[in-house]
N, C-alpha and C positions, 0 to 999 in steps of 0.2 A: 444778678449773680451774687452768691454769698458762700463763703467757706466756713463751715462750722467746726470742722475737725481736720487736723493735719497729722499724719503719721509719716515719719521719715526713718529710713534705715540706711546706715553707712553714709550719712550725709554730713560732710564736714566733720565737726567734732561730736556729732551725735551717732551713737550706735543703733539705738532703737528707742524712739520717743514719740509720744502722742501729745498734741496740744489742742485745746479747745478755745474758741474765740467768741467774744461778745458779738452780737449781731450788728452793733453800731460802731463801737470804738473799743479797741484793745490796745493797751500800752505794755510794751515789753521792757523790763528793767533787769539789771544784773551787772555783775562785775565785768570789766573788760575781758573779753575772751570767753564769756559765758555762752555765747551763741545767738545773740539778738539779731545780728545782721544775717546769720545763717538761716534763721527762721524766715526772714523776709525773702531771702534768695529761694528757699523752698516754696514759699507761697507764689513767687513769680513763676516758677516752673508749673505749679498746679493751676494757677489762674491762666497762664499763657497757653495751656492746653486747649482753651476755648478757640484759639486762632487756628487750630488744625482744621476747622471747618470753613475758614474764610480764606479764599484764594488771595495770594499776593500780600498776606499779612504774616510776617515771621513769628514763629512761636519762640518760647524761651526754653530751650532744652537743658538737660542736665549736663553741665560742663565737666570736663575731666578734673578740674580743680575742686569741684564739689565733692568728689569721692573721698570718703574717710580713709586716712592712712594710719597705720599702726607700726610701731617699731618692734622688730623681731631680732633676737640674737640667736643665731643657729650655729655659730662657730666662734671665731676669735673676734668678730666685729658684728655690728648691728646693721640691719637693712630697714628701709622704709617701704612697706608694702601696701598696695591698694586693697581695700575690702569691698568686694562686690557680691551681689548686686547693690547698686545705689538706687533707692526707691523713694518716690514722693507720692503719697496716697492722700486723697482729699475726699471729704464728705461735705455736701452742701446742697444749695438750692440753685438751679439754673432754669430760668424761664418757667417758674412755678413747679418744677419737677425736682423731687429729692433724688440726688444722684450720688454715686460713689465712683471715683475714677482714679487712676494712677498712671504714672510714667516711670520707666525703669531703664537703667543703663546696666547692661550685663558685661560689657567689655570696654576697656579704655580706648580701643581702636574702633569701636562700633558707634551706633547712633542710638539716641533715646527712642525706645519703642513706644508705639501708640496702642498696643493691643488692649491694655487695661483702660484706655480712654474712649473706647468705641461708643459707649452710651452717651457720653458727653458730646462727642463729635456728631452723633446722630441727632441729638436734641438741638445742638447749635446749627447744624446743617439745615434742618427743617425750618428753623426760625430764619436763617439767612435766605433760603429759597423763597420764603414768603415775602419778606422785604417790601411790604406795602408802605406807602408814605406815612401811615400812622403806627408802624411797627416800632416798638421801643427796643433799643439795644443797650447792653450794659457797658459802662466805661471800665477799663482795667488799667490802672496807673501805678507806676513805681517811681519814687524819687529817692536818690542817693544823697550822700553827704556832700558831694560836689555838684549838686543839682543846678546851681546858678552859674558856676564858673567853668564847667566842662561842657562845651556845646556838643550836642549829638553829631555823629559823623554825617556829613552832608553828601549825598550822592547826586549824580546828574538828574535822576528821576525826581528826587525830592526838591531839587532847585527849580526844575521846570514846573513841578506841581504847584509850588508856591506862587509862581507867576501866571498860572492859568487863570482865566476868568472864573469868578466864584461859582457861576452857574454850572460849570463843567467839572467841578470837584465832586468826587464821590463822598457820601457821608462817612465811609469807612476810612477816609484820610485821617479821621480822629484817632485811629489805631496806630498810625505811623509813629514809630519811636516811643510808643506809650510805655514800654517796659525798659527803656533806657534810663540810666540814673540821673540824667541831666534835664534841665528845662531850656529849650532854645529861646532865648530872649529875642533873637533876630526874627524867628518865625512868629513869635508872639506879636512883635511890633508890626510885622507885615500884615498879619491877619487883621489886627485892630485898625491899622491905617486903611486897609481896603474896605472894611465895614464902615469906617467913618466917612470915606469918600462916597460910598453908596447912600449913606444917610443924607449927605449933602445933595446928592443927585435926586433922591426921593423927596427931599424937602421936609423931612420928618425923622424923628428918632427911630432906631431899630431896636426892638425889644431884646433881641439876642445880644447885641452889643451892650445895651444898658445892663443886662444881666451879668456880663463879664465885669463891667465897671462896678456894679453893686457888690460883687464878690470881693473886689479889691478894697472898697470902702469898708466892708464888713470885717476884713481881716487885718487891715493896717491901722493901728491906733492913731487917732488924731486927724484922720483924713475925712474931709467933707465931700469931696467930689473927685472923680477920676475922668479923664477925657484924653483925646488925642489933639495935640497942638500942632497945626500944620506949619506955623511959623518956626517952632523949634524942631519940627519933624521928629517928634518923640511922644511917648506916653507921658502925661504929666499928672501930678497929684496936687490938689488944693488942700492945704491944711487949715485947721480951725483958727490958727493965729494969723491967717491972712496971707501966708507965703505959698508960692507955687514952685515945685521942684520937678524937673524932668527925671525920667527913670534913671538915667546915667548918673545923676547927682544924689540919689538917695543913699542912705546908709546901708550897710550890708543886711541888717535885719529888715529894713523896709523893703529892699529889693527882693530879698528871699521870700517874704510873705506876699508881695505884689505878684511875683512870678508864679508862686505856687497857687494862689487863689485864682489868678487869671487863667492859668493853664488848665486847672480842673474845670472851671466854668466854660472855657472855650471848647474843650473837648465834649462837654455835655451838649452844648448847643450845636456843635458840628455833627455829632452822632445822631442827635434826635431833634432836627430842625423843626419838626412839626409841633414841638412843645414850646417853641419860641422862647420868651423870657422866663418861662417856668421850668426850662430844661434843667438848670442846676438843682432845683428842689424836687423834681420828679424823676430824674435819672437814677437808676440803680447801678451797683457795681462795687468794685474794690479799689481802694487807694492805699498803697504801702509807702510809708514815709520813714526813712532812716534819720535818726537824730532830729526829732521834731523841734527841739529847742535851739537849733542851730542859729547863732547870731542874735537870739532874742533876749531882750531885757527881762528880768524876773516878772515884772508886771505884765508883759506880753505873754510870758510862759503860762501865767495863771489863767489867761483868757483864750489861748489858742484852741484848746479842745472845744470849748463852748462855741467859739466862732465857726470852726469848721463843721461841727455837727449841726449847727443851726442853718448854715448856708447850704449844706449838702445833706439833708436829713435822711436820704435813702441810700447813701453810700456806706459801705462797711470800711472803716479805717483800721489799719493795724500799723502802729508806729513804735519806734524805739526812742528812749530818752535816758539821760542821766540827771534830769532835773527834778528835785523834790517838789517844786512848785507845780509842775504838770501832774505829778502823782497826787498832790493835794487837791487838784481840781477835778479828779475823776469821780464826781458825784453821780452814781448810777451807771458808771461804765466799768469796763473790765481791766484787770491788772494781772500780768503774769510775771512773777519774780523768778528769774532763772537761777538766782543765787540761793533760792530757798526751795520750795517744793515744785515750782514750775507749773502749778495748777492755777487755772483761771479763777479769780475771785472778783466779786462785784464790790466796788468801793461805794458804800452807801452813806457812811457817816463822815463827819468832818474831822480831819486829822490836822494837828499842828505841824509846822515845818520840822520842829524838833522830833516829833513822833515819826514822821515820814523818814527823816534822815537816819534815825536810830533803828527803827523797827523794819523799814523796808530797804533802806540803802546800806544798812550795816555800819553806819558811822558811829564811833564811840563818843559819847558825851558831846553831841553836836552843839549844845548851848555854850560850850567852852571852846576857846581857841586851842589850837595844837600847842602853841607856846605855853599857855596856861597849864595844860595837862603835863607838859614836860617839866614845868616848874614844880607842880604838885608831886610828881613822881620823884623828882630830885630831892625835894624836901623830906619825903618819906624815907628815902635812902639815907639822907643826911642824918636824920634822927637815929636810924639804925646804927650808923657808924659812931654816933656820939655815945650810944649805949655801950659799944665796945670799949671806948675810952674810959668810961666811968667804971666799967667792970674789970679794967686792967687785963684785957685779953692779950694773948701773946702776939697778935698781929696788929698791935697799936700803931706801929710804924706805917704799915700799909693803909690802915684806916685814916691816919693823918694825911697821907699823900692823896688819898681819894677825896678827902674833905677839901684839900687845896684845889684839886681839879674842879670840883663842883663850884667852889667860890669863884674861881677864875672864869668858869663858863658863863656865869650870870653877873659878871662884873659890870655889864652895861646897864644893869638895873640896880642903882645904888641902894634903894630902900630894901630890896629883897636881899642883896648881898650883906647889908648891915644887919638885917634880921638874922641871917644864918650865922654871922660872926658873933653876934650877941649871945645866941644860944651855945655856941662853941666855947666862948670865954667862961660861961657859967660852969662848964664841966672841967675845963683845963685849969 
């Protein structure tokens, strides 16, 4: 499954917009409030339409809070009104078929209709009915900014499903909570522990479990090996410097990447068990990640796109970020700048961090600190005031008062303050 083009109408802050996506990795950047997360929400609705064909798997409908509101003044006060219909329309490829589908909400009290998604439902239903042991299914995943700290809501059915023998689980359990914004570290531990116990019983490694551990090693910097420690009763990581840390003692960045990589890989092997250890590399699908740089050191930010696309080469990633280091690493991948044209561009050449910050992020003179720029602007204004003194303007008194305020403002920098006073004394 792949989404090549998304058109949204009256969706959050978008009136009518179309976005195209790179087949492998697209990064969304822009100012706060530009609509990065809104696009991910729309993609969740579009990708979630696939589940209309799969019983007992919830879809992701258009919520009332997704509907665009506009302020209208018709009398003595303003009102906030909903603009309908709210439409999410997608074009892409599903099971080798080029399809166009849409979902639409026409009333705040109604439900998201499925009329425009019939071709997608038919295609997915035929694939679902086939469901041979060798049939591949796409993963559809979404991760929010609270992905590690907000556990998905646990129901009675999901609790019992986790405790069921592995052989009685449906492969479609991989779709459970897949569009929730969080990663359940508890379910992750349970699955890995169960697989580790099976490997002990079988007296040999399981390629599916090793694939999950390999994904963790590939995404967490400095890790040589991942395993389940029965003594600690936790997932543990062995680092290059010889130390071992359980999952609960890892840093925020390490836990975030461990949970993200393990969850993607786990769902791949659950959904397509016939692929065994190759499931992460062979499984297709869509992964949406909000704030990809969350908790990551800049050196990790520069590597995260390469790591994810290498470990999961057939997934289509769409992510948001405020990190110039991630933008800099997009060699051959797609970028959509919502603060600029909003058009997909392929980043092929190498950009410096300063170029990215200034040209893409809109940061003025990023090679200089904000304090330096303030000092530079103050000095320029100071010289303009000195010109007034030398030309005996009528507002000399006001100019002198302003000069005093500038000198006082930078009194914590003796050299700079002395420089200003020296230039002033030459005039007065």
